[in-house]
C-alpha positions as CSV (number, residue, x, y, z in Angstrom):
1,M,138.2,214.3,56.3
2,L,138.3,211.1,57.9
3,R,138.6,212.2,61.1
4,Y,135.6,214.7,60.5
5,I,132.9,211.8,59.0
6,A,134.6,209.9,62.1
7,R,133.3,212.6,64.6
8,R,130.2,212.2,62.8
9,L,129.8,208.6,63.0
10,V,130.3,209.3,67.1
11,L,127.8,211.9,67.6
12,T,125.2,209.7,65.6
13,V,125.5,207.0,69.0
14,P,123.6,209.9,71.4
15,L,121.3,211.2,68.6
16,L,120.0,207.5,68.5
17,I,119.5,206.8,71.6
18,G,117.5,209.9,72.2
19,I,115.5,209.6,69.3
20,S,115.0,206.2,70.5
21,L,113.9,207.6,73.6
22,I,111.4,209.7,72.6
23,S,109.9,207.3,69.7
24,F,109.5,204.9,72.8
25,L,107.8,207.2,74.8
26,V,105.4,208.4,72.5
27,I,104.3,204.9,70.7
28,H,103.2,203.4,74.3
29,A,101.5,207.0,74.9
30,A,99.3,206.0,71.6
31,P,96.2,204.6,72.6
32,G,95.9,200.7,72.6
33,G,98.1,198.1,72.9
34,P,99.3,194.8,71.6
35,V,97.1,193.0,74.4
36,E,94.2,195.2,73.2
37,M,94.7,194.9,69.6
38,A,95.2,191.3,70.3
39,T,92.0,190.1,72.2
40,D,89.1,193.2,72.2
41,L,87.4,191.5,69.4
42,N,87.7,187.9,71.4
43,P,84.6,188.1,74.2
44,K,86.4,185.1,75.7
45,V,89.4,186.4,76.6
46,T,89.3,186.7,80.6
47,A,91.1,189.5,82.3
48,E,93.5,186.5,83.9
49,A,94.6,186.1,80.2
50,R,95.5,189.7,79.2
51,E,97.4,190.5,82.2
52,R,99.0,186.9,81.6
53,L,100.0,188.3,77.9
54,R,100.6,191.6,79.3
55,A,104.0,189.9,81.8
56,Y,104.7,187.8,78.5
57,Y,105.0,190.8,76.3
58,G,107.4,192.4,79.5
59,L,104.4,195.0,79.4
60,D,103.5,194.7,83.1
61,Q,107.1,196.4,84.0
62,P,107.5,200.3,84.2
63,I,107.9,202.2,81.4
64,H,111.2,202.8,82.5
65,V,112.5,199.3,83.0
66,Q,111.3,198.0,79.7
67,Y,112.7,201.1,77.9
68,V,116.5,200.2,79.3
69,R,115.6,196.2,78.7
70,W,115.1,197.5,75.2
71,L,118.0,199.7,74.6
72,G,120.4,196.9,76.4
73,R,119.0,194.5,73.7
74,M,120.0,197.1,70.9
75,A,123.2,197.6,72.1
76,T,124.0,194.0,70.9
77,L,121.9,194.2,67.4
78,D,119.1,192.5,69.2
79,F,115.8,194.2,68.4
80,G,113.2,191.6,69.7
81,Q,110.7,189.1,68.9
82,S,108.1,190.5,67.1
83,F,104.3,190.5,68.8
84,S,102.8,189.2,65.5
85,R,101.7,185.7,65.5
86,D,105.0,184.5,63.4
87,G,107.0,184.9,66.6
88,K,109.9,186.3,64.1
89,Q,112.9,188.3,65.2
90,V,112.8,191.8,64.2
91,S,115.6,191.9,62.7
92,E,114.8,189.3,60.7
93,K,111.5,190.9,59.2
94,I,113.1,193.8,58.9
95,G,116.1,192.4,56.9
96,E,113.4,190.7,54.5
97,R,112.5,194.2,53.8
98,I,114.5,197.3,53.7
99,P,116.3,196.3,50.6
100,V,112.7,196.9,48.6
101,T,112.6,200.4,50.1
102,L,116.2,201.1,49.8
103,A,116.1,199.9,46.2
104,I,112.9,202.3,45.6
105,N,114.7,205.2,47.5
106,V,117.9,205.0,45.6
107,L,116.3,205.0,42.5
108,S,114.0,207.9,43.2
109,M,116.8,210.2,44.2
110,L,119.2,209.1,41.4
111,L,115.8,210.4,39.0
112,I,115.7,213.6,41.1
113,F,119.6,214.2,40.8
114,L,119.3,213.2,36.8
115,V,115.6,215.3,36.3
116,A,115.9,218.4,38.5
117,I,119.4,219.7,37.7
118,P,119.5,220.1,34.0
119,I,115.6,221.7,34.1
120,G,116.4,224.0,37.2
121,V,119.7,224.7,34.7
122,Y,118.1,225.3,31.9
123,S,115.3,227.4,33.3
124,A,118.1,229.8,35.4
125,V,119.8,230.3,32.1
126,R,116.8,230.9,29.9
127,K,114.9,232.6,32.4
128,D,111.3,234.2,31.2
129,S,111.6,231.6,28.5
130,W,108.5,229.5,27.3
131,F,110.2,226.5,28.9
132,D,111.1,228.2,32.3
133,R,107.5,229.1,32.3
134,I,105.5,225.6,31.5
135,S,108.1,224.3,33.8
136,T,107.0,226.6,36.6
137,V,103.3,225.4,36.1
138,V,104.4,222.0,36.1
139,V,106.5,222.9,39.3
140,F,104.0,224.0,40.9
141,T,101.3,221.6,39.8
142,G,103.4,219.2,41.1
143,F,103.4,220.8,44.6
144,A,99.9,221.0,44.8
145,V,98.8,217.1,43.9
146,P,98.5,215.0,46.6
147,T,101.2,212.0,46.2
148,F,98.3,209.3,46.9
149,W,95.9,210.8,44.3
150,L,98.8,210.6,41.9
151,A,99.2,207.2,42.3
152,L,96.0,206.4,42.1
153,L,95.6,208.3,39.1
154,L,98.8,206.6,37.3
155,M,97.2,203.2,38.3
156,I,93.8,203.6,36.8
157,L,95.5,204.8,33.5
158,F,98.0,202.9,32.8
159,G,97.7,200.0,34.7
160,V,93.2,199.2,34.3
161,K,92.6,201.6,31.1
162,L,95.9,201.0,29.0
163,G,96.8,198.0,30.6
164,W,100.9,199.0,30.4
165,L,102.1,198.2,33.7
166,P,100.8,196.4,36.6
167,I,99.7,197.9,39.9
168,S,101.1,195.9,42.7
169,G,103.7,194.1,44.2
170,L,107.2,193.9,42.7
171,V,107.1,190.6,40.3
172,S,104.2,189.0,38.3
173,L,103.0,185.6,39.3
174,E,104.6,184.0,36.2
175,Y,108.0,185.2,36.9
176,D,109.6,182.2,37.3
177,S,108.7,180.8,34.0
178,L,110.3,184.0,32.2
179,G,114.1,184.4,30.5
180,L,116.5,187.0,32.1
181,A,115.3,189.3,29.7
182,G,111.5,188.9,30.6
183,K,112.5,188.6,34.4
184,I,114.5,192.6,33.8
185,W,111.5,193.8,32.5
186,D,108.9,192.5,34.7
187,R,110.8,193.7,37.8
188,T,111.3,197.2,35.9
189,S,107.9,197.6,34.8
190,H,106.5,196.8,38.9
191,L,108.6,199.6,39.8
192,L,108.4,201.8,37.3
193,L,105.2,203.6,38.8
194,P,106.1,203.4,42.5
195,V,109.6,205.2,41.1
196,F,107.9,207.9,39.8
197,V,105.5,208.4,42.3
198,S,108.1,208.3,45.2
199,A,110.4,211.3,43.3
200,F,107.7,213.4,41.5
201,G,107.3,215.9,44.8
202,G,111.1,216.0,44.6
203,L,111.6,216.6,40.9
204,A,109.2,219.5,41.6
205,G,110.9,221.3,44.5
206,F,114.8,220.4,43.4
207,S,114.2,222.1,40.1
208,R,113.1,225.2,41.7
209,Y,115.7,225.3,44.2
210,M,118.7,224.4,41.5
211,R,116.8,227.5,39.7
212,S,117.0,229.7,42.5
213,N,120.9,228.8,43.3
214,M,121.8,228.9,39.5
215,L,119.8,232.6,39.3
216,E,121.6,233.7,42.4
217,V,125.0,232.3,41.2
218,I,125.1,233.3,37.5
219,R,124.6,237.4,38.9
220,Q,128.3,237.5,40.4
221,D,130.8,239.3,39.3
222,Y,133.1,236.3,38.7
223,I,130.7,234.8,36.5
224,A,130.9,238.6,34.6
225,T,134.7,238.1,35.0
226,A,134.7,234.4,33.5
227,R,132.1,235.8,30.2
228,A,134.0,238.8,29.8
229,K,138.0,236.9,29.1
230,G,135.9,235.0,26.2
231,L,135.1,231.9,28.1
232,P,132.2,229.5,25.7
233,E,128.7,230.0,27.4
234,R,128.9,226.2,28.1
235,K,132.1,226.1,30.3
236,V,130.8,228.9,31.7
237,V,127.3,227.6,33.0
238,F,128.3,224.2,34.0
239,R,131.9,224.6,35.2
240,H,132.1,227.6,37.0
241,A,128.3,228.4,37.8
242,M,126.6,225.2,38.3
243,R,129.8,223.7,40.6
244,N,128.7,226.6,43.0
245,A,124.9,226.0,42.6
246,L,125.0,222.3,43.7
247,L,126.2,223.3,47.3
248,P,122.5,224.2,48.6
249,F,121.5,221.8,46.7
250,I,123.4,219.0,47.9
251,T,122.4,220.0,51.5
252,I,118.8,220.0,50.3
253,L,118.8,216.4,48.8
254,G,120.6,215.0,52.0
255,L,117.9,216.5,54.1
256,S,115.7,215.0,52.2
257,V,116.0,211.8,52.9
258,P,113.3,211.5,55.7
259,G,110.8,213.0,53.8
260,L,111.7,210.0,51.0
261,L,111.7,206.9,53.8
262,G,108.9,208.6,55.4
263,G,106.6,208.7,51.7
264,S,107.7,205.1,51.2
265,V,105.0,204.1,53.7
266,I,102.2,205.6,51.1
267,F,103.3,204.3,48.1
268,E,104.2,201.0,49.4
269,S,101.3,200.7,51.2
270,I,99.1,201.9,47.7
271,F,100.9,200.0,45.1
272,A,101.2,196.8,47.7
273,I,105.4,196.8,47.6
274,P,106.6,194.1,50.3
275,G,109.1,196.9,52.0
276,L,109.9,198.5,55.0
277,G,107.2,201.1,54.7
278,Q,104.6,199.1,54.7
279,L,106.3,196.9,57.5
280,F,106.2,199.6,59.4
281,Y,102.3,200.8,58.9
282,Q,101.3,197.5,59.6
283,S,103.2,197.3,62.9
284,V,101.3,200.5,64.0
285,M,98.4,199.5,63.3
286,S,99.0,196.3,65.6
287,R,101.0,197.7,67.8
288,D,103.6,196.2,67.1
289,Y,106.1,197.6,70.1
290,P,109.5,195.7,69.1
291,L,108.9,195.8,65.5
292,I,107.8,199.6,65.3
293,M,110.8,200.4,67.3
294,G,113.4,198.3,65.1
295,A,111.9,200.3,61.7
296,L,112.4,203.7,63.6
297,V,115.7,203.0,64.6
298,I,116.8,201.7,61.1
299,G,115.2,204.7,59.5
300,A,116.5,207.5,62.1
301,F,120.0,205.7,61.4
302,L,119.1,205.9,57.5
303,T,118.3,209.3,57.7
304,L,121.6,210.2,59.8
305,I,123.8,208.4,57.3
306,G,121.8,210.4,54.2
307,N,122.8,213.8,56.4
308,L,126.2,212.9,56.5
309,L,126.9,211.8,53.1
310,A,125.3,215.2,52.3
311,D,128.0,216.7,54.0
312,V,130.7,214.5,52.6
313,G,129.4,215.5,49.0
314,Y,129.1,219.6,49.9
315,A,133.1,219.0,51.3
316,L,133.8,217.2,47.5
317,A,132.3,220.0,45.9
318,D,133.7,222.7,47.5
319,P,137.6,222.9,47.9
320,R,137.8,225.6,50.8
321,I,135.5,222.6,53.2
322,R,137.9,220.3,52.5
323,T,140.9,222.7,53.3
324,E,139.0,223.9,57.1
């Protein structure tokens, strides 16, 4: 197992280089640039000033020279300096934002795992029951509802109409004056809507995946044999059937990491959460190339690690893979 993990980690290096190369070429091919974004609205800026700014950013060099220089800095974990007015290092700006995004995505994954599995298992065991039919309608509704629209509806209902939950930020203005219990509830109330919105689409999809996997497993001969031996139904379902039904579920859960990270751009912008998704959106709008590349590389690395964890979980759930 350790040799397998080490081999996968080594393979992430060429994958990251390939992802970074494609991303670098795409963002430089997009219309507009940091110089244009910074100077187009100022009629007093001359052509000579624009050229000096391009030279300062290093954009006057050929594209392959710019990439090689960026790659050399990235090899030392130096993502360069942001083109924004604050002039901070990219690693510093990402380091301030990434814990928020990771926390929300981890909570979303836990919510998906804890809710989708029981719903899928019960729907499969009680196939064609009222619970199965109602959950099917809810699931297809979840597939159809756009994330941004759901977020706006929840903000209007719980934030504006009822006033139960805050609709923006991570903490309230009076956070520092609250006690320990008040601070915990304040952070929790700010995270409830973003976490639910982030997990909603996954809950719909993964409950269906779990249901279909369970329906396939409980039709197998070894499940009929276990029942014929007189094993309790609870033991047959949860110990024998569910464990095998989890194998495809774990793989799909690992592959969903890119979707969760990509969804962070949407709900962090809507809820004004200072996370990596919001930072990435702002960097794209301002054509901050070093910050865009830093966020993309970090996101790609987290995606590869998520896939690796899914493979490890697959091996832990299936003894045959560990033996191989």
